[in-house]
GULOSE-852370 format. One line per 8 residues: number of its first residue (from 1); their letters; for each residue z, x, y of N, C-alpha, C, O. Coordinates in steps of 0.001 Angstrom, whole numbers, plus 524288, in hexadecimal, padded with zeros to 5 digits. Each point is the difference from the previous one (the first is absolute). Layout:
N
NUM) a) Z/X/Y/Z/X/Y/Z/X/Y/Z/X/Y ~ ... $
//
This chain:
103
1) mkflfvfl) A932B/85375/B945D/80148/801C3/8053B/7FC07/7FDEB/803FB/8016E/7FE51/80445 ~ 7F99C/801D7/7FA42/7FBEE/7FE12/80383/800C7/7FA33/80113/7FF3E/7FE36/80466 ~ 80244/7FEDA/7F794/80102/7FA6C/80098/8044C/7FF0C/80408/7FF95/7FC64/80326 ~ 80479/806C0/7FCCA/8044D/7FF72/803AD/7FE29/800BA/8059D/80190/7FD06/80371 ~ 7FB2C/806DA/7FD88/7FDF4/800E9/8054A/7FC90/7FB85/801CD/8004C/7FE61/80484 ~ 7FC76/7FF9C/7F804/7FCA6/7FB8B/80157/80362/7FB43/8013E/7FF09/7FD42/803D4 ~ 804E9/801C8/7F8F3/80387/7FBA0/800D9/802CB/80085/80546/80036/7FC3D/802FE ~ 801E6/8084F/7FE25/802B2/800DE/804FB/7FC57/7FF53/804A9/80187/7FDCD/803FF $
9) fivivsia) 7F9B5/80411/7FB80/7FC1E/7FF67/80426/7FEF9/7FA36/8010D/7FFD1/7FE54/80481 ~ 7FF85/7FEA6/7F75B/7FEF3/7FA69/80098/804A2/7FD43/80291/7FF46/7FCA8/80361 ~ 8056E/804BB/7FB0E/804B0/7FDA7/8024D/8005F/8014F/805CC/8011B/7FC91/8032D ~ 7FE00/80841/7FE35/80060/801A6/8057E/7FBE5/7FD42/80352/80134/7FE30/80449 ~ 7FA09/8017D/7F9D4/7FBD0/7FD5F/802E9/80143/7FA30/80091/7FF36/7FDC4/8042F ~ 802B6/7FFD0/7F7B9/80161/7FA6F/8003F/8043F/7FEFB/8040A/7FFA3/7FC4A/80309 ~ 80454/806F2/7FD02/8043C/7FF60/803D1/7FDED/800C3/80589/80168/7FD0D/80387 ~ 7FB50/806D0/7FD42/7FDC1/800F1/8052F/7FCD5/7FB48/801D3/80063/7FE70/80488 $
17) llvikskn) 7FC83/7FF4D/7F804/7FCE4/7FB69/8016C/8036E/7FB56/8015D/7FEC9/7FD1A/803A4 ~ 80573/80223/7F984/80397/7FBB7/80135/80298/800C3/8054E/800A5/7FC3F/802EF ~ 800D5/80889/7FE50/8026F/8011A/8050B/7FC23/7FF02/80470/80169/7FDAF/803F9 ~ 7F9C5/8040A/7FB60/7FBFE/7FF2E/80406/7FEF6/7FA2F/800B8/7FFA0/7FE20/8046A ~ 7FFE7/7FF01/7F744/7FF00/7FA60/8004A/80475/7FD40/802CC/7FF12/7FCA0/8034C ~ 805B4/804C2/7FB72/8048D/7FD9F/80270/80022/80126/805DA/8011B/7FC89/80325 ~ 7FDC7/8084C/7FE4B/7FFFB/80188/80584/7FBD9/7FCFF/80300/800FC/7FE21/80451 ~ 7FA4F/80166/7F961/7FBC1/7FD33/80297/80151/7FA42/800C3/7FEE0/7FDCF/80422 $
25) sdelkksg) 8037B/7FFB7/7F7FA/80138/7FA77/80099/80480/7FF38/803D4/80021/7FC0A/802BA ~ 8038C/80799/7FD90/80426/7FFA2/803EB/7FDC1/80069/80581/80190/7FD0E/80377 ~ 7FACE/8068D/7FD61/7FD88/8009D/8051F/7FCE2/7FB25/80177/8001B/7FE46/8047D ~ 7FD20/7FF8B/7F7B5/7FCE7/7FB4F/800F9/8038C/7FB6E/8017A/7FEB2/7FCFA/80381 ~ 805BB/8027F/7F9E4/803A7/7FBC1/80139/80235/8008A/80583/80103/7FC12/80294 ~ 7FFBD/808B8/7FF40/8022B/800E1/80537/7FC01/7FF12/80457/8014B/7FDB3/80404 ~ 7F9E1/80411/7FB35/7FC3E/7FFF1/80453/7FB38/7FC96/7FF0E/7FC78/7FFE6/80343 ~ 80355/7FD50/7F863/7FB63/7FCF0/7FEC3/7FFC8/7FAC5/802C5/803E9/7FE15/8020C $
33) kettglvv) 7F77E/7FFAD/7FDFA/7FF10/7FABC/80212/80091/7FC21/7FB87/7FF96/8017B/7FB71 ~ 8015B/7F998/805D2/800C4/7FC11/7FBF8/7FBC0/7FBDA/80015/7FDEB/7FEA1/8041C ~ 800DB/7FF6B/7F745/7FCB4/7FB75/7FF40/801D7/7FD59/7FB01/803FE/80187/7FDCA ~ 7F936/7FA96/8006E/80161/7FD8C/7FB0C/7FBCE/80144/7FBFD/7FB7B/800FC/80151 ~ 80622/7FEF7/7F9C3/7FC55/80121/7FBCA/80109/7FC78/7FB58/80468/7FE4A/7FF1E ~ 7F783/800A9/7FDF3/8003E/7FC9D/7FB73/7FF58/8033E/7FB0D/7FC55/80315/7FF98 ~ 80731/7FC3E/7FCA5/7FF7D/802A2/7FAF0/7FBCB/7FD14/7FCEF/800A3/7FB64/7FEC9 ~ 7FB19/80746/7FFF7/7FB8F/7FD76/7FD6B/7FF93/80150/7FA3A/7FD2C/7FD5E/7FD23 $
41) evfsrgkl) 8059A/806AF/80118/7FFBB/80174/7FA82/804D8/80321/7FE8B/8020A/80301/80327 ~ 7FFC1/7FC46/7F816/80443/8031B/7FDCB/7FE06/8021E/7FAD4/7FDF1/7FD10/7FCCD ~ 802AC/8080C/8025A/7FDF7/80274/7FB42/8034E/804BF/7FEA9/80356/801A8/80309 ~ 7FBAA/8007F/7F85A/802DB/804A8/7FE4F/7FC36/80446/7FE7D/7FBB6/7FEFB/7FE16 ~ 805ED/805C0/802CC/7FD58/804AA/7FE04/803E9/8029C/7FC5E/803A3/802A2/801BA ~ 7FB8C/7FC99/7F94A/803F8/801BF/7FC4C/804CC/7FC9B/800BF/7FFAA/7FB38/7FFA7 ~ 804C1/80730/8015C/804D7/7FD11/800DA/8012D/7FF24/805C3/803DA/7FD6E/8014D ~ 7F8E8/804AA/8022C/80109/7FF98/8059A/7FD6F/7FB24/80254/7FB3A/7FF79/7FFC1 $
49) pfckfsyt) 807DE/7FCF1/80284/7FDC0/7FB5E/80272/7FE1A/80127/8058B/80255/80315/802DB ~ 7F95F/7FA58/7FE91/7FDA9/80083/80531/7FEA8/7FA9B/8020D/7FF91/7FC3F/7FD07 ~ 7FFC8/8036C/80818/7FDC5/7FB48/80248/7FB81/801AB/80387/7FFEB/80451/80220 ~ 7FC64/7F826/7FE6B/7FBBA/800B3/803B4/800E0/7FBDE/80432/800CD/7FB6B/7FECA ~ 7FF0A/80638/80627/800EC/7FC53/8043F/7FBC6/8008F/80425/7FDAC/80428/800A5 ~ 80164/7F798/80224/7FC29/80011/80436/802BA/7FEB1/80520/803C0/7FCFE/80023 ~ 7FA4A/80551/8040B/80214/7FF15/80535/7FBA1/800F0/803E9/7FC29/802A3/7FECE ~ 8046F/7FB35/805DB/7FBF0/8005D/80400/80243/8027D/804EF/80437/7FE90/801D0 $
57) vhgkqyik) 7F8DF/80533/80050/80176/80292/804EB/7FB34/80001/8037C/7FBE2/801F2/7FE73 ~ 8049A/7FBE5/80643/7FBBA/7FFB6/803CC/7FB0D/7FDBC/7FD91/7FBB7/801F9/800F0 ~ 804DB/7F9ED/7FBF8/7FB90/7FD49/7FDB7/7FDA1/8028B/7FB2E/7FC4E/7FDE1/7FDC6 ~ 805B2/80693/80091/7FE00/802AA/7FB5D/803E4/7FF66/7FB8B/804AB/800F6/8009F ~ 7F94B/7FD6B/7FAD8/8035F/7FF43/7FB78/8005F/80515/7FCE2/7FC23/802BF/7FF33 ~ 80896/7FE64/7FF17/80114/80491/7FCBD/80264/7FE2A/7FAE1/802C0/7FC0E/7FFD5 ~ 7FC2F/806D4/7FC05/8026D/7FF02/7FAEB/80254/80522/7FE2A/7FD6E/80411/80015 ~ 80765/7FBB3/7FE4A/802D9/804BA/7FE8E/8031E/7FEFF/7FB0D/8018B/7FB93/7FEEE $
65) kqdiqkhr) 7FF65/80893/7FE08/8034A/7FFB6/7FB55/80524/802CA/80118/8003B/803BF/80302 ~ 803E0/7FA54/7FA78/80528/80264/800AC/80328/7FF3D/7FB02/7FFC2/7FBDD/7FD91 ~ 8032F/8081C/800EE/80374/7FF59/7FB81/8048D/7FC79/8018C/8019F/7FFE3/80486 ~ 80063/7FD44/7F7AC/8042B/7FC4A/80107/80440/80082/7FBD9/7FF3B/80278/7FBF2 ~ 80535/7FB2E/80522/80440/7FFE9/7FC30/7FEC6/7FBE4/7FBDD/7FDD7/7FBDE/8012B ~ 80390/80554/7FA0E/7FEAB/7FCAA/7FB8A/80207/7FA69/80099/7FD53/7FC4C/7FE80 ~ 80754/80311/803A8/80243/7FABF/8006D/7FD18/7FC83/803E8/800BD/7FB40/7FFF7 ~ 7FBFD/80705/80361/7FD17/7FCEA/803DA/7FADA/7FDD3/7FDCA/7FDB3/7FC78/80251 $
73) vpkilnkt) 80084/80591/7F94F/7FADF/7FEA4/7FDDE/7FF20/7FA1E/7FF94/7FC05/7FE20/801F0 ~ 80773/7FEE2/7FBA8/7FEC9/7FA6E/7FF51/800AF/7FCAA/804E8/7FEC3/7FB5A/7FFEA ~ 8032B/806E8/80453/8018E/7FCE2/80488/7FC6C/80065/804C0/80070/7FCBB/8037F ~ 7FC14/80711/7FCCF/7FD7E/80130/80504/7FA51/7FE42/8008F/7FDFA/7FFDC/8045C ~ 7FF71/7FED4/7F765/7FA6B/7FEBB/80042/7FF09/7FB4B/8038B/802C4/7FC13/7FFBB ~ 7F938/8046A/8039C/7FE55/7FBE9/803AB/8042A/7FEA2/8040C/8001A/7FBA2/80203 ~ 80349/8080E/7FF2A/803FD/7FF2A/803FC/7FF1C/803C7/80484/7FD89/80414/7FF5A ~ 8047E/7FA86/80537/7FF22/802F9/804CC/804E6/80304/8017A/8045B/7FDFC/7FFC0 $
81) ytviyead) 7FACD/806FA/801D2/80441/80379/80180/7FE6D/8031B/804DA/7FB77/7FFEB/8019A ~ 80845/802C8/800B2/7FEE4/80378/8046B/7FD52/804EB/7FE0F/80183/80240/7FC07 ~ 7FA77/7FF64/806D8/7FD43/804EB/7FEFC/800C6/80374/804C4/7FF54/7FE41/8046E ~ 80211/80697/7FAAA/8007C/803D3/80435/7FB7D/803DB/7FF70/7FEF3/801F1/7FBBB ~ 7FE5F/7FF27/808A3/7FB76/80374/7FFDF/8001B/803C4/80498/8029D/7FF0C/803EC ~ 7FA83/8053E/7FB89/7FF75/803CA/80443/7FC41/7FDC9/8040D/7FBC1/7FE30/7FEA7 ~ 805CB/801F3/80648/7FCC6/7FDCC/8042D/7FAA4/802AC/8004E/7FC0A/7FD65/800CC ~ 803D7/807C0/7FE93/7FB11/802E5/8005B/7FCE9/7FFFD/7FAED/7FB4C/80102/8000A $
89) hpenalil) 80744/7FDDF/7FBA0/7FD79/7FFFC/7FAD8/8020B/7FB52/7FCE1/8033F/800AB/7FC83 ~ 7FAE4/7FA9C/804B4/8021F/7FB58/7FD74/7FF2B/7FFCD/7FA16/80264/7FCCF/7FD52 ~ 7FA3C/80696/800A7/7FF57/8003A/7FA4D/804C7/8025C/7FD51/800A4/7FF72/7FB45 ~ 802B4/8032F/807B8/804EC/80218/7FDF4/8043B/7FBEA/800EA/801CC/7FF3B/80465 ~ 7FFC2/7FE2B/7F766/803AB/7FBAC/80091/80362/7FF81/7FB29/7FED9/80229/7FBDD ~ 80568/7FAE5/804D1/80326/7FE89/7FB83/80203/7FA81/800D8/800DA/7FE47/80468 ~ 7FFE1/7FF05/7F742/801E1/7FAA0/80033/805CF/80005/7FEBF/801BF/802AE/7FC69 ~ 80136/7FA4E/80695/805A7/7FFA7/7FF54/80137/7FB0E/7FCE1/7FF84/7FBA8/80201 $
97) lkkeine) 80209/80509/7F92C/80092/7FB9A/7FC6E/8058A/7FDC6/7FFC4/80144/7FD10/7FC69 ~ 801FC/80449/80751/80578/7FE36/7FFB7/80093/7FA40/80172/80355/7FD4D/7FDD2 ~ 7F977/800C5/805D4/80088/7FA8F/801A7/7FAA5/7FD9B/800E8/7FCDA/801F9/8030D ~ 80236/7F9C1/7FA3C/7FB0D/7FD36/8008F/7FFBC/7FD59/80553/803F4/7FE2E/8020C ~ 7F75C/801A0/8002B/7FF14/7FD45/804F6/7FDC2/7FAA7/7FEA3/7FBEF/7FF9B/7FD77 ~ 806B8/7FC5C/80439/7FE1B/7FAB2/7FF08/7FCF6/7FE35/804C4/80236/7FF14/8042B ~ 7F8AB/80072/7FB24/7FCB4/7FE77/8047B/7FEF0/7FA3B/7FFEE/7FD4E/7FE01/80372 $
//
């Protein structure tokens, strides 16, 4: 019985975190500023793939990690994409991997 409560708690917390993450990225896409960013590393934590990307805002370089879809792993390294960031907090950003920017 205790196992069931722990399991349900973990499921509820996980769902809440996904909803918050989705809401935050939707808000950022609507009101964020744009720049370009370069994918500098692709790696996995367990089965979850991530990328590390760098971007520059007002002369300051930022490096951020983001989870990615598995099918994008072999295609994105050393490529440039649009990055959306918060104007007041440029360290809060996400990279949009749908279309590569050819510079």
